[in-house]
C-alpha positions in Angstrom: 5.0 -25.8 -7.5 2.1 -24.4 -9.4 -1.3 -26.6 -9.7 -3.8 -25.2 -11.9 -7.4 -26.2 -11.5 -10.0 -25.4 -14.2 -13.9 -24.8 -14.1 -13.6 -25.6 -10.2 -15.2 -24.2 -7.1 -13.6 -22.4 -4.0 -14.4 -25.2 -1.7 -12.7 -27.7 -4.1 -9.4 -25.4 -4.2 -9.6 -25.7 -0.4 -9.7 -29.4 -0.5 -6.9 -29.4 -2.6 -4.8 -27.3 -0.4 -5.4 -29.7 2.5 -4.1 -32.6 0.1 -1.0 -30.7 -1.0 -0.1 -30.0 2.5 -0.6 -33.4 3.4 1.4 -34.9 0.4 4.1 -32.3 0.4 4.7 -31.5 4.0 3.5 -27.8 3.5 2.2 -26.7 7.0 -0.2 -23.7 7.4 0.3 -23.5 11.1 2.9 -20.7 11.0 0.7 -18.6 8.9 -0.2 -15.2 11.0 -2.7 -13.8 8.7 -5.1 -14.1 5.5 -4.0 -11.6 2.8 -6.9 -11.2 0.3 -5.5 -9.3 -2.8 -8.2 -7.8 -5.2 -5.7 -7.3 -8.6 -7.4 -5.9 -11.3 -6.2 -7.6 -14.5 -3.5 -10.6 -15.2 -0.7 -8.2 -15.3 -1.6 -6.7 -11.7 -2.0 -10.4 -10.5 1.6 -11.3 -11.2 2.6 -7.9 -9.9 0.6 -8.6 -6.5 2.1 -12.2 -6.2 5.7 -11.0 -6.6 5.1 -8.3 -3.8 3.4 -10.7 -1.7 5.9 -13.4 -2.0 8.7 -10.8 -0.9 6.7 -9.6 2.0 5.7 -13.1 3.3 9.3 -13.6 4.3 8.3 -11.4 7.4 4.6 -12.2 7.4 4.1 -15.6 6.6 0.4 -15.8 5.0 -2.1 -17.3 3.1 -2.4 -15.2 0.2 -5.6 -15.3 -1.7 -5.2 -13.3 -5.1 -8.5 -12.4 -6.8 -8.5 -11.3 -10.6 -11.1 -8.6 -10.4 -11.3 -7.9 -14.2 -13.5 -11.0 -14.9 -13.8 -11.9 -18.7 -17.3 -12.1 -20.5 -18.6 -15.4 -20.7 -20.0 -18.5 -19.1 -20.1 -18.2 -15.3 -17.1 -20.4 -13.6 -14.0 -20.2 -11.9 -10.4 -21.4 -12.7 -7.7 -21.3 -9.9 -4.2 -21.8 -9.2 -2.4 -23.0 -6.0 1.2 -22.0 -5.7 3.4 -23.4 -3.0 7.1 -23.7 -2.4 9.6 -21.5 -4.5 6.7 -20.0 -6.1 5.0 -18.6 -3.1 7.8 -17.4 -1.0 6.8 -18.1 2.7 3.1 -18.1 2.1 0.6 -20.6 0.2 -0.9 -18.7 -2.8 -4.2 -19.1 -4.1 -5.1 -17.2 -7.4 -8.7 -17.0 -8.5 -9.9 -16.3 -11.8 -13.6 -16.0 -11.5 -15.7 -15.4 -14.8 -19.2 -14.0 -15.4 -21.3 -14.0 -12.3 -18.9 -15.7 -10.4 -16.9 -12.5 -9.6 -19.8 -10.7 -8.0 -19.9 -12.0 -4.6 -16.1 -11.8 -3.9 -16.7 -12.4 -0.3 -18.4 -15.6 -1.0 -15.9 -16.7 -3.3 -12.6 -16.4 -0.7 -14.9 -17.5 2.3 -14.1 -21.4 2.0 -10.3 -20.3 1.8 -9.9 -18.3 4.8 -7.5 -19.5 7.5 -9.4 -20.0 11.0 -8.5 -17.9 13.6 -6.3 -15.3 11.9 -6.8 -11.6 11.1 -8.0 -10.9 7.5 -6.3 -8.1 5.7 -7.5 -6.7 2.3 -4.9 -5.3 -0.5 -6.3 -3.7 -3.8 -3.6 -3.4 -6.8 -4.6 -1.7 -9.9 -7.9 -0.1 -8.6 -8.5 1.8 -5.6 -12.0 1.7 -4.4 -13.8 4.8 -3.2 -15.0 3.4 0.2 -12.9 0.3 1.1 -14.7 -0.5 4.2 -17.9 -1.0 2.2 -16.3 -3.4 -0.2 -17.4 -7.0 0.1 -13.9 -8.2 1.0 -13.5 -4.7 3.0 -16.4 -5.5 5.4 -14.3 -8.8 6.2 -11.0 -7.3 6.9 -9.5 -5.9 10.1 -7.1 -3.9 7.9 -7.5 -2.6 4.4 -4.8 -1.4 2.2 -4.9 0.7 -1.1 -2.1 1.5 -3.5 -3.4 4.4 -5.6 -0.2 4.8 -7.4 -0.7 1.4 -8.7 -3.3 2.5 -11.2 -1.3 5.6 -12.4 -0.1 5.8 -15.8 1.5 8.3 -18.0 -1.7 9.7 -18.9 -2.6 13.1 -17.3 -6.3 11.8 -16.9 -5.0 9.0 -14.5 -3.1 11.8 -12.6 -6.3 13.7 -11.8 -7.9 10.3 -10.8 -5.2 9.8 -8.3 -6.0 13.0 -6.7 -9.8 12.0 -6.7 -8.9 9.0 -5.4 -7.2 10.5 -2.6 -10.1 12.7 -2.1 -12.5 10.0 -1.9 -10.3 8.0 0.5 -10.4 11.0 3.0 -14.0 11.4 2.7 -14.8 7.7 3.4 -12.3 6.8 5.7 -12.8 4.1 8.2 -10.4 2.8 11.2 -8.1 0.2 9.7 -7.9 2.0 6.2 -4.6 3.0 4.9 -2.6 3.4 1.4 0.8 2.5 0.8 1.4 6.1 -0.1 1.7 6.5 3.4 4.3 4.1 4.2 6.3 5.6 1.3 7.0 8.8 3.2 7.7 7.0 6.7 11.6 7.6 6.2 11.0 11.3 5.6 8.8 11.8 8.3 11.0 10.2 10.6 13.9 12.5 9.3 11.9 15.9 9.5 10.9 15.0 12.8 14.5 14.2 14.0 15.7 17.5 12.5 13.1 19.7 14.3 13.7 17.8 17.5 17.4 19.6 17.4 15.9 22.8 17.0 14.7 25.3 19.6 13.3 27.9 17.2 9.7 28.0 15.9 8.9 26.7 12.4 7.3 29.2 10.1 6.5 27.3 6.9 7.7 24.2 5.0 8.4 24.0 1.0 8.1 20.3 -0.6 9.5 19.6 -4.0 8.2 16.4 -5.8 5.4 15.2 -7.9 2.2 17.0 -7.3 0.1 14.4 -8.6 1.2 11.9 -6.2 -0.4 11.2 -3.0 2.7 10.9 -0.8 3.0 14.6 -1.5 -0.4 15.6 0.0 0.1 12.9 2.7 3.3 14.6 4.0 2.0 18.0 3.6 -1.4 17.1 5.4 0.7 15.3 8.0 2.7 18.6 8.8 -0.2 20.7 9.2 -1.9 18.2 11.5 1.2 17.9 13.5 2.7 21.4 13.3 0.0 23.6 12.0 2.1 25.7 9.6 1.6 26.4 6.0 3.2 24.1 3.2 4.1 25.2 -0.4 4.2 22.5 -3.2 6.8 22.9 -5.9 6.9 20.3 -8.9 9.9 18.5 -9.7 8.8 16.9 -12.9 9.9 13.3 -11.3 7.9 11.0 -9.2 9.4 11.0 -5.6 9.9 13.9 -3.2 13.3 15.5 -3.8 13.3 18.4 -1.4 11.9 19.7 2.0 12.8 23.2 3.2 11.9 23.8 6.8 12.0 27.6 7.1 12.9 28.9 10.4 12.9 32.6 11.8 16.6 32.5 11.5 17.1 30.7 8.3 16.1 27.5 6.2 17.3 23.8 6.9 17.1 22.1 3.5 17.0 18.2 3.2 17.5 17.2 -0.4 17.6 14.0 -2.1 18.3 14.1 -5.9 16.2 11.8 -8.6 17.7 8.3 -8.1 19.7 9.0 -5.2 19.6 6.9 -1.9 21.0 9.6 0.3 20.0 12.8 1.5 22.0 16.1 2.0 20.8 18.2 5.2 22.1 21.8 4.9 22.1 25.1 6.7 23.8 28.3 6.3 27.0 28.5 8.6 26.9 24.9 9.2 28.7 21.8 7.7 26.3 19.5 5.3 25.1 16.4 6.7 24.6 13.1 4.7 22.1 10.5 5.7 20.5 7.2 4.1 17.2 8.0 2.6 16.3 5.5 -0.3 13.3 5.2 -2.0 10.8 2.7 -0.7 9.7 -0.3 -2.7 6.3 -1.2 -2.5 7.4 -4.6 -0.7 8.8 -2.4 1.9 5.8 -0.3 2.1 3.6 -3.5 2.3 5.7 -5.2 5.1 5.6 -1.9 7.2 1.7 -1.9 6.9 1.2 -5.7 7.8 3.2 -4.8 11.2 -0.1 -3.4 12.6 -3.7 -4.4 12.4 -5.3 -1.7 14.5 -6.3 1.7 13.3 -3.7 4.4 12.2 -4.7 7.4 13.9 -1.9 9.7 12.6 -2.5 8.5 9.0 -6.3 9.4 9.4 -5.3 13.0 10.7 -2.9 13.2 7.8 -5.2 12.4 5.2 -8.0 14.5 6.7 -5.5 17.5 6.4 -4.4 16.6 3.2 -8.0 16.3 1.6 -8.9 19.8 2.8 -6.3 21.5 0.8 -7.0 19.3 -2.6 
């Protein structure tokens, strides 16, 4: 069910939410957090709702989506309340501020916050240079960016992605993270498990993938921070990491996952190849992972710092 409110206020939206729950039996007591999504434009608003609806199956939340691309014109606020099948396991409030109403985002969302629940901020379509200094970022215990949500085929946006990663590193605050980090969780786990079986020292690592993607640089930063070995990049022309070579004194262990494949092959001279599941992760998968923790991710902070050194 979608309820549309025009020329309204946040307080009026909050009051209408109470009425909807009382009339329809929608209960908010099971909500575990308030997720504030800052979506840059109507298209990103719908994309964010689809992602958060799916993630809410694991993390029931009150989701507040703010369209940060405010149209010019007279100040005001239009809103939507989505419940039931249009909101997954959450209740979704969509805010479309106009004019000056979009300036103070923290004031805009405050009447809609669930009491006594953690606040998570999630940016879609635009990456702030300093999330912890943003109006909503100052309210949140956890701040999630997604650099690639703003990437297009334009080479300029690829360069912008590298700049965004560099600025996130320079302005990091405990509680920050980017979904590019969760996108390499399975790669990190597989590399760690392979190296656990080796008694020899690692000399270097080669990584093949898209050099404009933050995940490549975060993986290299993680390797440098954990192992202190050189990492070389190779451009695959695709959007995913396709190969990691672990170079040992007595040979190379190759982990290869072709583009569009869901399984990786682990190969080494003189030994039979092994196959293991390694599917590309969806944005929903990554968001669900990041919502499982509300404390600072120190491993991410170290990997980000080392990644930025090499940009």
